[in-house]
LOBA-879820 format. One record per residue (C-alpha): residue number from 1; x negated, y, z; residue in one letter. Coordinates in pm, 1 decimal. Each point is the difference from the previous one (the first is absolute). Layout:
<nodes>
NODE     i          u          v          w   aa
NODE   NUM          X          Y          Z    A
...
</nodes>
This chain:
<nodes>
NODE     i          u          v          w   aa
NODE     1        0.0        0.0        0.0    M
NODE     2     -148.6      333.5     -104.1    R
NODE     3      118.8      359.2       -5.5    N
NODE     4       36.0      143.7     -349.3    V
NODE     5       80.0      356.1      -98.6    R
NODE     6      148.0       94.4     -333.1    I
NODE     7       56.7      313.3     -205.0    L
NODE     8      344.1       -6.8     -162.1    V
NODE     9      180.8      211.6     -259.8    S
NODE    10      372.0      -35.3      -60.3    Y
NODE    11      295.1      148.9     -182.8    D
NODE    12      240.7       90.3      278.3    G
NODE    13      297.3       25.2     -236.3    S
NODE    14        6.9     -381.6      -10.2    Q
NODE    15       10.8      -54.4      375.9    F
NODE    16      198.8       89.1      309.2    F
NODE    17     -304.3      142.9      171.5    G
NODE    18     -309.4     -161.5      148.0    W
NODE    19      145.4     -177.9      303.0    Q
NODE    20      160.6     -344.7      -25.0    R
NODE    21      376.9        2.7       52.1    Q
NODE    22      260.6     -270.0      -49.7    D
NODE    23      186.7       13.9     -329.0    G
NODE    24     -226.1      259.5     -163.7    F
NODE    25     -325.4      -41.9     -194.0    V
NODE    26     -289.1      180.1      169.2    S
NODE    27     -369.5       37.2      -81.7    V
NODE    28      -98.5     -175.7      322.7    Q
NODE    29      217.3     -299.2      -89.4    E
NODE    30     -145.1      -24.4     -350.8    V
NODE    31     -357.0        4.2      132.9    L
NODE    32       68.5     -252.7      276.3    E
NODE    33      165.9     -240.3     -241.8    E
NODE    34     -291.6       38.7     -242.8    A
NODE    35     -245.3      -95.2      276.3    V
NODE    36      208.4     -304.4       89.0    T
NODE    37       21.1     -107.3     -365.2    A
NODE    38     -374.6       43.7      -50.0    A
NODE    39     -127.7     -153.2      325.1    T
NODE    40      284.7     -186.8      168.1    G
NODE    41      -42.0      226.5      303.5    T
NODE    42      286.1      194.1      159.7    T
NODE    43     -126.6      349.0       80.4    V
NODE    44      104.3      343.4      117.2    N
NODE    45     -126.9      286.8     -215.8    V
NODE    46      -45.6      326.7      190.8    H
NODE    47      -13.8      322.4     -199.0    G
NODE    48     -151.0      335.1       90.4    A
NODE    49      342.3      158.7      -58.2    G
NODE    50      363.0     -100.2      -39.2    R
NODE    51      123.2      170.3     -313.1    T
NODE    52      372.3       40.9      -54.7    D
NODE    53      216.3     -118.2     -290.4    T
NODE    54     -117.4      156.6     -326.7    G
NODE    55     -333.8      124.5      138.0    V
NODE    56     -308.4     -114.1     -191.1    H
NODE    57     -358.1      -77.7      102.2    A
NODE    58     -327.4       50.8     -181.2    L
NODE    59     -229.4     -118.2      279.5    G
NODE    60      185.3     -173.0      283.9    M
NODE    61     -240.7     -177.5      235.3    V
NODE    62      125.8     -318.5      166.4    A
NODE    63     -145.0     -296.5      185.8    H
NODE    64       88.6     -363.9       65.7    L
NODE    65     -148.6     -306.1      167.9    H
NODE    66      -17.0     -292.7     -240.1    V
NODE    67     -141.3     -352.1        3.8    D
NODE    68     -157.6      -70.8     -339.6    T
NODE    69     -328.0     -106.4     -156.7    R
NODE    70       51.7      231.3     -296.7    L
NODE    71     -261.1      271.6      -39.6    T
NODE    72      118.8      358.3       27.4    D
NODE    73        3.0       46.8     -375.9    D
NODE    74      178.8     -328.1      -72.4    R
NODE    75      255.4       76.1      271.8    L
NODE    76       69.1      338.5     -159.7    R
NODE    77       54.7     -164.4     -337.7    H
NODE    78      229.2     -258.9      158.1    A
NODE    79      211.1      264.5      173.4    L
NODE    80       37.9      203.5     -318.6    N
NODE    81      112.7     -315.0     -180.2    A
NODE    82      286.6      -40.3      247.4    H
NODE    83      118.4      352.9       80.1    V
NODE    84      299.4      134.9     -188.8    S
NODE    85      -35.5      271.7     -265.8    P
NODE    86      -36.9      340.3      157.7    G
NODE    87     -267.1     -106.3      251.9    V
NODE    88     -373.7      -44.9      -48.5    V
NODE    89     -271.6      -87.1      251.8    V
NODE    90     -281.1      227.3     -118.1    R
NODE    91     -269.8      -96.2      251.2    R
NODE    92      -43.9     -270.6      265.0    L
NODE    93     -273.1      -65.2      253.3    E
NODE    94      -53.7     -198.7      317.9    T
NODE    95      -41.5      238.3      293.2    C
NODE    96      -58.0       -3.6      375.2    R
NODE    97      254.0     -209.5      182.7    D
NODE    98      147.9      287.9      200.9    D
NODE    99       52.5      241.2     -291.3    F
NODE   100      358.7      129.7      -13.7    H
NODE   101      112.9      193.3     -306.7    A
NODE   102      251.2      212.0      190.1    R
NODE   103     -149.6       51.2      347.2    F
NODE   104     -357.0       60.9     -121.0    D
NODE   105      102.4      265.1     -253.3    A
NODE   106     -122.9      346.6       99.3    L
NODE   107      222.3      179.8     -249.9    S
NODE   108      220.9      -56.2     -301.9    K
NODE   109       36.4      189.3     -324.2    R
NODE   110      313.8       36.8     -211.9    Y
NODE   111       57.7      141.1     -347.4    L
NODE   112      322.2      160.4     -120.9    Y
NODE   113       52.6       45.7     -376.0    V
NODE   114      245.9      241.4     -164.7    I
NODE   115       76.5       64.9     -367.7    A
NODE   116       71.9      371.3      -49.7    T
NODE   117      116.2       13.3     -362.3    S
NODE   118      319.1      173.6     -114.7    R
NODE   119      143.3     -331.6     -120.3    F
NODE   120      -53.8     -331.7      173.1    E
NODE   121     -276.1     -210.0     -159.4    P
NODE   122      123.9     -323.0     -158.7    P
NODE   123     -260.0     -215.5      175.5    F
NODE   124      -82.8      -95.1      356.9    G
NODE   125      319.9      105.1      175.2    R
NODE   126      -53.7     -258.6      275.4    A
NODE   127     -350.5      130.2       67.6    H
NODE   128       38.4      376.2       45.9    R
NODE   129      244.0      268.1      108.2    H
NODE   130      118.7      260.9     -251.9    W
NODE   131      103.3      363.0       45.9    V
NODE   132       97.8      239.7     -278.1    S
NODE   133       -3.1      322.9      200.2    Y
NODE   134     -309.9      225.7       11.8    P
NODE   135     -227.0      -37.3      303.2    L
NODE   136     -209.7      267.0      168.5    D
NODE   137     -318.7     -185.0       90.4    L
NODE   138     -134.5      287.6      210.6    D
NODE   139      305.5      -14.9      227.5    R
NODE   140      -36.4     -376.9       27.7    M
NODE   141     -365.6       30.4       98.6    R
NODE   142       84.2      256.1      269.0    R
NODE   143      260.3     -234.3      146.5    A
NODE   144     -230.7     -302.1      -23.1    A
NODE   145     -275.2      178.9      193.5    A
NODE   146      222.9        5.8      309.5    D
NODE   147       31.9     -379.3      -10.8    L
NODE   148     -371.7      -62.7       43.3    V
NODE   149     -107.5      -71.4      357.2    G
NODE   150      144.6     -178.0      301.3    T
NODE   151      372.8       64.8       32.7    H
NODE   152      323.7     -153.0      115.1    D
NODE   153      146.7     -109.9     -335.4    F
NODE   154      338.9      -97.6      140.7    R
NODE   155      179.9      227.0     -248.5    A
NODE   156     -166.4     -184.8     -289.0    F
NODE   157       89.5     -353.7      108.3    G
NODE   158      310.4     -211.5       -4.0    N
NODE   159      187.1       59.3      324.6    T
NODE   160      114.4     -362.3       20.9    G
NODE   161     -344.2     -163.7      -15.2    S
NODE   162     -157.9     -111.4      332.3    P
NODE   163     -348.0      130.4       86.4    R
NODE   164     -202.0       66.9      314.2    K
NODE   165      -93.0      352.3     -105.0    T
NODE   166       70.5      230.2     -292.6    T
NODE   167     -335.4      178.0       29.8    V
NODE   168     -231.1      -61.2     -294.3    R
NODE   169     -322.1      156.2     -129.6    T
NODE   170       17.3       96.4     -366.4    L
NODE   171     -358.1       49.3     -117.0    T
NODE   172       62.9      122.8     -353.1    G
NODE   173      251.3       72.6     -274.3    L
NODE   174     -126.4       66.5     -352.2    R
NODE   175      194.5       89.6     -315.2    F
NODE   176      -86.5     -114.7     -352.4    V
NODE   177      189.3      212.4     -254.2    A
NODE   178       30.1      -38.8     -376.4    R
NODE   179      228.4      167.3     -255.1    S
NODE   180      271.7     -265.9       20.9    D
NODE   181      -71.4     -184.8      322.4    R
NODE   182      -89.0       61.0      361.1    L
NODE   183     -135.4     -230.6      266.2    A
NODE   184     -127.1       34.5      350.7    F
NODE   185     -211.0     -220.9      224.3    V
NODE   186       55.7        3.9      376.2    V
NODE   187     -212.0     -167.7      265.7    Q
NODE   188       78.2      -52.8      369.1    A
NODE   189      -76.8     -233.5      287.8    N
NODE   190      354.4     -131.5      -35.4    G
NODE   191      337.6       84.1     -150.2    F
NODE   192      356.3       -6.7      125.7    L
NODE   193      265.6     -181.8     -200.0    Y
NODE   194       84.6      215.9     -305.8    N
NODE   195     -251.9      264.6      110.7    M
NODE   196     -181.7       32.2     -334.3    V
NODE   197      324.6        4.4     -195.9    R
NODE   198      137.6      274.0      227.3    T
NODE   199     -321.2      198.1      -40.4    I
NODE   200       35.1      -37.7     -377.5    A
NODE   201      363.3      110.0        3.1    G
NODE   202      -77.4      296.0      223.7    T
NODE   203     -286.9      119.9     -219.0    L
NODE   204      218.3      -32.4     -309.7    L
NODE   205      276.3      202.5      168.9    D
NODE   206     -260.0      265.2       83.5    V
NODE   207     -136.6       -7.0     -355.0    G
NODE   208      341.7       60.9     -154.9    R
NODE   209       80.3      280.1      244.9    G
NODE   210      269.7     -187.0      190.1    K
NODE   211     -200.9       19.1      323.3    L
NODE   212     -264.7      253.2      112.0    P
NODE   213     -358.5     -116.2       59.6    P
NODE   214       51.2       77.8      369.3    E
NODE   215      255.3     -282.8       28.3    C
NODE   216     -280.8     -249.1       67.3    V
NODE   217     -121.5      196.6      302.2    R
NODE   218      357.5       33.3      122.7    R
NODE   219       73.5     -372.1      -42.4    A
NODE   220     -315.9     -102.4      185.1    L
NODE   221       89.3      232.3      288.3    A
NODE   222      366.0      -99.4       26.9    S
NODE   223      -23.4     -370.7      -81.3    G
NODE   224      334.9       40.5     -175.3    D
NODE   225       41.3     -207.1     -316.8    R
NODE   226      233.1      267.7     -142.3    D
NODE   227     -289.2      249.7       -5.3    D
NODE   228     -192.2     -214.1     -251.5    A
NODE   229       92.9      -69.1     -360.8    G
NODE   230      159.2     -298.0     -170.0    H
NODE   231     -150.6     -350.1      -16.9    T
NODE   232     -157.6      -55.0     -342.1    A
NODE   233       66.9     -331.9     -183.1    P
NODE   234     -210.3     -305.3       80.9    A
NODE   235      -96.6      -59.2     -363.5    R
NODE   236     -259.9      279.5        1.9    G
NODE   237     -185.8     -129.7      306.0    L
NODE   238     -315.9     -215.4       -1.3    Y
NODE   239     -204.5     -146.8      283.9    F
NODE   240     -339.5      109.3     -125.5    L
NODE   241     -254.5     -134.7      251.1    S
NODE   242      -88.4      -67.4      362.4    A
NODE   243     -320.2      116.2      165.1    Q
NODE   244     -211.7     -205.5      242.2    Y
NODE   245     -325.5       40.1      193.2    D
NODE   246     -161.1     -281.7     -198.2    E
NODE   247      -51.7      -53.8     -374.2    P
NODE   248      264.3     -211.9     -171.2    L
NODE   249      -31.4     -188.1     -329.3    F
NODE   250     -358.1      108.3      -50.7    A
NODE   251     -190.1      -75.5     -317.0    G
NODE   252      109.6      -48.3     -362.3    P
NODE   253      314.0     -191.6      -83.8    D
NODE   254     -163.2     -316.3     -131.5    E
NODE   255      215.5     -259.5     -171.1    G
NODE   256      -77.4     -348.4     -138.5    P
NODE   257     -142.7      158.5     -316.0    H
NODE   258     -172.4      300.5      154.8    G
NODE   259      121.5      348.1       75.2    Q
NODE   260      322.9       97.9     -176.6    A
NODE   261       -4.7      286.9     -246.5    G
NODE   262     -112.9       94.8     -350.8    V
NODE   263     -348.9     -113.0      -95.3    F
NODE   264     -212.8      271.4     -159.9    R
NODE   265     -342.2      -32.5     -157.6    L
</nodes>
């Protein structure tokens, strides 16, 4: 029995979130069943985050204890042969026995993607939000600056979700703007349920002039959900990465025929 950590990407539009639940297909269930099919071992796969229905992941870190003689690379190939479409195990490595993908994570990073064209693009509707109204990026940046730091984010979370504390430390929020699309990356030591989507909705409401930039400061002070903006759709949200105090998946991605990619002379 050894502890293995994996780096997973998935299309959240095909699943009812990360966490296993009866009667609904989840990413956790798909991965656990792939491990069982490949090794005959029943396992629990623990992810760094628990994404909701429709939320995607580019670099979800997870770990599992498995009993197999397969090498790391052969185990990765076996898992990818058994997972359903929409999930891929990008990297896999044996790690220290007490590594925990969720509890050892120092911070997590999310990406939110928005199409900003006048007419909705014909492609990728399940993988981005779309707004047709003009956005004032300067106003959005002023509002976003008030989010950075250690605050009580109660106004930006779902009031029905249990948690020990609503205080989180948001270490950065960066915008990436193009002529017909907008994205932002946010990093924190943890997130409340729906926190990133509420941040996205609030910044969009500020950008369109529906709310003033000062609404963020007011919402943080009051803790009142009504002082923040709307909750943006799940389809624009991606779990980007998790950060740890040790290197993960170091070295080139070697396969059975060498490193993947285009060979150049």
